[in-house]
C-alpha positions as semicolon CSV with decimal commas, in nm:
position;residue;x (nm);y (nm);z (nm)
1;M;-1,303;-0,278;-0,313
2;T;-1,635;-0,086;-0,379
3;L;-1,545;0,347;-0,296
4;P;-1,830;0,525;-0,129
5;I;-2,020;0,764;-0,312
6;N;-1,928;1,133;-0,229
7;V;-2,128;1,355;-0,483
8;V;-2,487;1,333;-0,531
9;V;-2,664;1,562;-0,802
10;E;-3,044;1,591;-0,777
11;G;-3,102;1,532;-1,127
12;P;-3,104;1,325;-1,400
13;A;-2,739;1,152;-1,556
14;S;-2,773;1,311;-1,872
15;R;-2,775;1,642;-1,768
16;V;-2,493;1,572;-1,525
17;V;-2,280;1,422;-1,818
18;S;-2,379;1,732;-2,050
19;E;-2,329;1,985;-1,789
20;L;-1,951;1,853;-1,741
21;R;-1,897;1,809;-2,108
22;H;-2,040;2,047;-2,326
23;R;-1,943;2,341;-2,092
24;R;-1,655;2,584;-2,283
25;D;-1,510;2,548;-1,967
26;A;-1,511;2,182;-2,012
27;Q;-1,285;1,901;-2,142
28;W;-1,472;1,550;-2,008
29;N;-1,521;1,367;-2,326
30;N;-1,619;1,037;-2,475
31;D;-1,352;0,832;-2,582
32;S;-1,507;0,495;-2,566
33;N;-1,830;0,269;-2,589
34;E;-1,870;0,275;-2,206
35;W;-2,154;0,572;-2,211
36;Q;-2,468;0,335;-2,210
37;G;-2,828;0,430;-2,179
38;V;-2,815;0,845;-2,139
39;A;-2,899;1,047;-2,394
40;S;-2,687;1,357;-2,468
41;D;-2,859;1,670;-2,336
42;E;-2,815;1,904;-2,669
43;E;-3,014;2,151;-2,451
44;T;-2,737;2,260;-2,208
45;A;-2,524;2,599;-2,268
46;G;-2,179;2,675;-2,227
47;V;-2,003;2,861;-2,039
48;G;-1,636;3,018;-1,990
49;K;-1,296;2,900;-2,096
50;G;-1,071;2,691;-1,901
51;A;-0,867;2,348;-1,911
52;V;-1,085;2,073;-1,671
53;E;-1,130;1,795;-1,928
54;W;-1,415;1,523;-1,888
55;H;-1,386;1,216;-2,126
56;N;-1,609;0,894;-2,120
57;T;-1,376;0,633;-1,976
58;T;-1,329;0,292;-1,945
59;G;-1,300;0,079;-1,620
60;A;-1,416;-0,198;-1,384
61;V;-1,816;-0,223;-1,341
62;R;-1,903;-0,137;-0,990
63;Y;-2,221;-0,151;-0,827
64;T;-2,388;0,083;-0,526
65;Y;-2,687;0,021;-0,296
66;V;-2,944;0,250;-0,247
67;Q;-3,099;0,152;0,077
68;A;-3,501;0,251;-0,027
69;P;-3,827;0,097;0,103
70;G;-3,996;-0,162;-0,145
71;P;-3,883;-0,199;-0,533
72;R;-3,665;0,128;-0,504
73;G;-3,399;0,021;-0,274
74;G;-3,129;-0,250;-0,401
75;W;-2,824;-0,287;-0,586
76;M;-2,779;-0,049;-0,911
77;T;-2,501;-0,109;-1,171
78;E;-2,319;0,235;-1,302
79;T;-2,521;0,462;-1,581
80;A;-2,167;0,631;-1,695
81;Q;-1,817;0,695;-1,629
82;L;-1,595;1,004;-1,672
83;H;-1,267;1,080;-1,653
84;D;-1,069;1,435;-1,674
85;G;-0,666;1,353;-1,706
86;A;-0,496;1,065;-1,908
87;Y;-0,519;0,727;-1,861
88;F;-0,183;0,661;-1,829
89;G;-0,081;0,964;-1,590
90;S;-0,318;1,074;-1,360
91;R;-0,691;1,156;-1,371
92;Y;-1,001;1,214;-1,184
93;H;-1,252;0,942;-1,230
94;L;-1,627;0,965;-1,182
95;R;-1,913;0,671;-1,189
96;L;-2,243;0,774;-1,216
97;Y;-2,585;0,629;-1,081
98;E;-2,902;0,748;-1,145
99;G;-3,209;0,661;-0,937
100;G;-3,561;0,826;-0,894
101;K;-3,850;0,919;-1,123
102;G;-3,980;1,184;-1,310
103;N;-3,891;1,570;-1,081
104;G;-3,711;1,344;-0,842
105;T;-3,455;1,177;-1,043
106;W;-3,089;1,206;-0,898
107;T;-2,740;1,103;-1,000
108;A;-2,521;0,933;-0,711
109;I;-2,163;1,011;-0,842
110;Q;-1,832;0,844;-0,657
111;A;-1,552;1,038;-0,756
112;H;-1,165;0,951;-0,681
113;H;-0,799;1,051;-0,781
114;E;-0,569;0,762;-0,955
115;Y;-0,282;0,741;-1,123
116;F;-0,173;0,447;-1,342
117;D;0,095;0,226;-1,146
118;W;0,303;0,127;-1,431
119;F;0,426;-0,210;-1,173
120;R;0,047;-0,286;-1,110
121;L;-0,004;-0,224;-1,439
122;R;-0,385;-0,099;-1,347
123;H;-0,479;0,223;-1,169
124;T;-0,427;0,339;-0,804
125;V;-0,664;0,546;-0,635
126;G;-0,514;0,781;-0,409
127;S;-0,762;1,001;-0,259
128;L;-1,146;1,045;-0,270
129;E;-1,171;1,378;-0,112
130;K;-0,948;1,566;-0,377
131;A;-1,146;1,457;-0,639
132;Q;-1,507;1,576;-0,442
133;Y;-1,333;1,874;-0,368
134;H;-1,246;1,907;-0,761
135;L;-1,625;1,793;-0,886
136;D;-1,747;2,071;-0,629
137;G;-1,539;2,353;-0,783
138;Q;-1,709;2,261;-1,140
139;Y;-2,064;2,361;-0,983
140;Y;-1,956;2,649;-0,749
141;G;-2,096;2,954;-0,882
142;K;-2,241;2,839;-1,199
143;W;-2,563;2,963;-1,291
144;Y;-2,739;2,670;-1,338
145;V;-2,677;2,567;-0,953
146;D;-2,881;2,677;-0,689
147;G;-2,649;2,566;-0,426
148;V;-2,390;2,275;-0,308
149;S;-2,408;2,161;0,034
150;R;-2,221;1,873;0,215
151;Q;-2,431;1,630;0,429
152;R;-2,376;1,354;0,682
153;Y;-2,413;1,008;0,468
154;A;-2,143;0,815;0,746
155;N;-2,022;0,646;0,491
156;G;-1,656;0,716;0,506
157;G;-1,309;0,538;0,637
158;I;-1,220;0,413;0,321
159;I;-0,905;0,629;0,210
160;D;-0,952;0,963;0,336
161;S;-1,296;0,985;0,283
162;N;-1,522;1,164;0,589
163;G;-1,841;1,033;0,487
164;W;-1,963;1,389;0,408
165;V;-2,110;1,409;0,064
166;S;-2,131;1,702;-0,149
167;V;-2,491;1,754;-0,275
168;V;-2,559;1,982;-0,547
169;D;-2,938;2,126;-0,640
170;L;-2,953;2,188;-1,008
171;R;-3,173;2,491;-1,145
172;P;-3,489;2,368;-1,317
173;K;-3,436;2,413;-1,681
174;A;-3,733;2,623;-1,681
175;E;-3,603;2,903;-1,454
176;M;-3,305;2,946;-1,681
177;G;-3,203;3,227;-1,797
178;P;-2,949;3,357;-2,030
179;V;-2,569;3,211;-2,012
180;P;-2,368;3,476;-1,807
181;G;-2,063;3,614;-1,969
182;A;-1,749;3,390;-1,997
183;L;-1,525;3,321;-1,635
184;I;-1,127;3,320;-1,746
185;A;-0,929;3,073;-1,477
186;V;-0,607;3,134;-1,411
187;L;-0,380;2,856;-1,265
188;L;-0,077;2,863;-1,072
189;L;0,142;2,601;-1,108
190;G;0,433;2,567;-0,884
191;S;0,738;2,314;-0,913
192;I;1,022;2,191;-0,715
193;N;1,374;2,312;-0,752
194;L;1,608;1,996;-0,597
195;R;1,924;2,096;-0,805
196;D;2,101;2,317;-0,534
197;S;2,023;2,022;-0,299
198;M;2,165;1,760;-0,533
199;E;2,491;1,914;-0,691
200;D;2,715;1,861;-0,367
201;T;2,605;1,439;-0,353
202;I;2,646;1,394;-0,724
203;R;3,013;1,626;-0,715
204;D;3,094;1,355;-0,414
205;L;2,995;1,043;-0,635
206;A;3,193;1,159;-0,937
207;S;3,513;1,265;-0,742
208;R;3,543;0,887;-0,596
209;L;3,497;0,750;-0,932
210;T;3,743;0,713;-1,220
211;R;3,704;0,882;-1,543
212;E;3,591;0,601;-1,722
213;T;3,313;0,468;-1,434
214;V;3,221;0,864;-1,423
215;Q;3,101;0,781;-1,812
216;R;2,949;0,475;-1,730
217;G;2,777;0,674;-1,377
218;I;2,611;0,942;-1,567
219;A;2,461;0,683;-1,824
220;F;2,347;0,487;-1,539
221;S;2,207;0,780;-1,376
222;V;2,036;0,872;-1,671
223;S;1,918;0,559;-1,761
224;L;1,790;0,457;-1,418
225;F;1,612;0,878;-1,356
226;G;1,442;0,884;-1,734
227;L;1,321;0,567;-1,755
228;P;1,012;0,573;-1,526
229;L;0,963;1,002;-1,677
230;F;1,031;0,791;-2,050
231;V;0,789;0,554;-2,023
232;R;0,558;0,765;-1,884
233;S;0,518;1,078;-2,122
234;A;0,558;0,823;-2,419
235;S;0,261;0,639;-2,310
236;I;0,055;0,983;-2,283
237;A;0,155;1,106;-2,582
238;V;0,068;0,783;-2,770
239;E;-0,287;0,811;-2,593
240;T;-0,341;1,116;-2,650
241;T;-0,232;1,181;-2,972
242;V;-0,320;0,815;-3,168
243;P;-0,617;0,736;-3,015
244;S;-0,671;0,417;-3,205
245;V;-0,382;0,229;-3,048
246;P;-0,544;0,002;-2,779
247;I;-0,473;0,044;-2,370
248;K;-0,390;-0,282;-2,339
249;A;-0,141;-0,229;-2,619
250;I;0,027;0,043;-2,514
251;A;0,024;-0,062;-2,120
252;G;0,217;-0,389;-2,217
253;V;0,516;-0,215;-2,388
254;G;0,538;0,018;-2,146
255;Y;0,566;-0,247;-1,892
256;L;0,824;-0,456;-2,101
257;V;1,058;-0,114;-2,151
258;L;1,015;-0,088;-1,764
259;G;1,083;-0,403;-1,655
260;L;1,394;-0,492;-1,874
261;G;1,516;-0,171;-1,901
262;L;1,585;-0,108;-1,524
263;P;1,723;-0,430;-1,478
264;L;1,939;-0,447;-1,814
265;A;2,068;-0,114;-1,685
266;A;2,173;-0,201;-1,356
267;V;2,355;-0,502;-1,466
268;S;2,572;-0,363;-1,780
269;L;2,665;-0,023;-1,683
270;P;2,836;-0,042;-1,356
271;N;3,187;-0,141;-1,313
272;G;3,503;-0,041;-1,115
273;R;3,400;-0,268;-0,823
274;Q;3,308;0,050;-0,584
275;S;3,026;-0,147;-0,489
276;T;2,845;0,112;-0,242
277;D;2,913;0,400;-0,492
278;W;2,696;0,198;-0,743
279;F;2,405;0,149;-0,454
280;A;2,405;0,490;-0,358
281;V;2,377;0,608;-0,773
282;A;2,006;0,317;-0,843
283;I;1,855;0,411;-0,485
284;L;1,904;0,815;-0,565
285;A;1,866;0,805;-0,984
286;L;1,611;0,576;-0,931
287;G;1,430;0,701;-0,652
288;L;1,433;1,093;-0,788
289;G;1,299;0,941;-1,105
290;F;1,030;0,772;-0,939
291;L;0,945;1,106;-0,769
292;F;0,983;1,316;-1,089
293;D;0,742;1,058;-1,241
294;Y;0,493;1,096;-0,931
295;R;0,480;1,503;-0,914
296;S;0,461;1,518;-1,313
297;I;0,093;1,329;-1,303
298;G;0,048;1,582;-0,964
299;V;0,041;1,236;-0,706
300;N;0,145;1,372;-0,384
301;V;0,034;1,074;-0,121
302;L;0,088;0,709;-0,230
303;P;-0,058;0,434;-0,002
304;I;0,156;0,254;0,231
305;A;0,179;-0,072;0,044
306;V;0,307;0,114;-0,272
307;V;0,558;0,274;-0,053
308;L;0,694;-0,037;0,034
309;H;0,689;-0,188;-0,330
310;R;0,903;0,099;-0,477
311;L;1,163;0,078;-0,199
312;A;1,181;-0,302;-0,253
313;V;1,251;-0,202;-0,612
314;L;1,514;0,048;-0,520
315;G;1,682;-0,216;-0,298
316;V;1,677;-0,514;-0,566
317;V;1,787;-0,225;-0,875
318;G;2,093;-0,158;-0,618
319;V;2,187;-0,524;-0,580
320;L;2,186;-0,514;-0,956
321;A;2,445;-0,255;-0,985
322;V;2,640;-0,426;-0,726
323;G;2,646;-0,736;-0,902
324;G;2,678;-0,579;-1,225
325;S;2,993;-0,389;-1,061
326;Y;3,167;-0,727;-1,018
327;Q;3,118;-0,823;-1,413
328;E;3,471;-0,777;-1,480
329;T;3,613;-1,031;-1,191
330;D;3,331;-1,253;-1,124
331;G;3,136;-1,287;-1,493
332;R;2,841;-1,087;-1,610
333;W;2,615;-1,362;-1,458
334;N;2,803;-1,386;-1,144
335;T;2,630;-1,529;-0,799
336;L;2,514;-1,119;-0,690
337;V;2,357;-1,036;-1,035
338;Q;2,126;-1,397;-1,059
339;A;1,982;-1,334;-0,722
340;G;1,880;-1,000;-0,857
341;L;1,730;-1,119;-1,140
342;V;1,529;-1,352;-0,905
343;M;1,427;-1,073;-0,627
344;W;1,340;-0,849;-0,965
345;I;1,101;-1,118;-1,074
346;A;0,967;-1,153;-0,705
347;V;0,876;-0,765;-0,711
348;L;0,747;-0,777;-1,053
349;V;0,503;-1,040;-0,983
350;W;0,389;-0,878;-0,608
351;P;0,195;-0,600;-0,680
352;L;0,026;-0,790;-1,028
353;F;-0,087;-1,057;-0,744
354;D;-0,174;-0,809;-0,440
355;A;-0,467;-0,554;-0,482
356;F;-0,265;-0,251;-0,303
């Protein structure tokens, strides 16, 4: 699916990239050979210091269509890609398309916010509006910008885009004076504290289980809760600290850990035949693991197809946990476990072949 253009900068792509990447308050940087065809602009000065990091990035090639008379119209391939954020976390992703000539050169930008989905092994776009506002903020009040406005392009209707495009008017370099003083941005970070609301539920579950089962229940809960967070944090750590490791290798290892670790924990740890309890523990622990995983990368809204898939994952892990609780009487690989493993393969295959 090709996403609509939501930002237009009245200037060349080389200047857009340079001003996003080379300011002191910028962290949009290059990390691949995807950046082609636009020279760096060494004349752009820096301002401020903050926490935005733009990287030149990888991604599937996309095209945009320009409606104009004569040879100026037609399909255009992207000039560059940039991202702010971690590949295996969430990030703002920009695709730049340069058009026009001379003083009339412009850069159309498709900006979106996306996150890496471990079950799909690719990025899922969550919002266009969030990325548009984020990019607008990179230009508001800057000394090299004459103004930022919104114009109606009527190209909305996909995800949360509304058809209003941000238009950034850059000052000609000949009119630029000295760089003003540094600006310090203060970020207020919020967090969700769920401990109080969870204590009663956990205490009730623990009181109904035997001592040995309590130990298994704790291990089971920690495993299901921690696996999504561990895979996410470990992959981001490797990505940022060892850039020589291929992205696909990191994704492959993370996928195997998640794809094998969840059913293995569900089958091996439960026992004692308290099937209802184990089903509840599985859904609660893994559900919270997914919730905190998304919160850790700043994802607040999910497509309905992704929500349905995660609910299916919770249900299948719950079935495996129930089957695992009967291992002492019915054997490790009882009928319920076998059925659960078949369903597990199905929920792994589903997102790989479905374009949600």
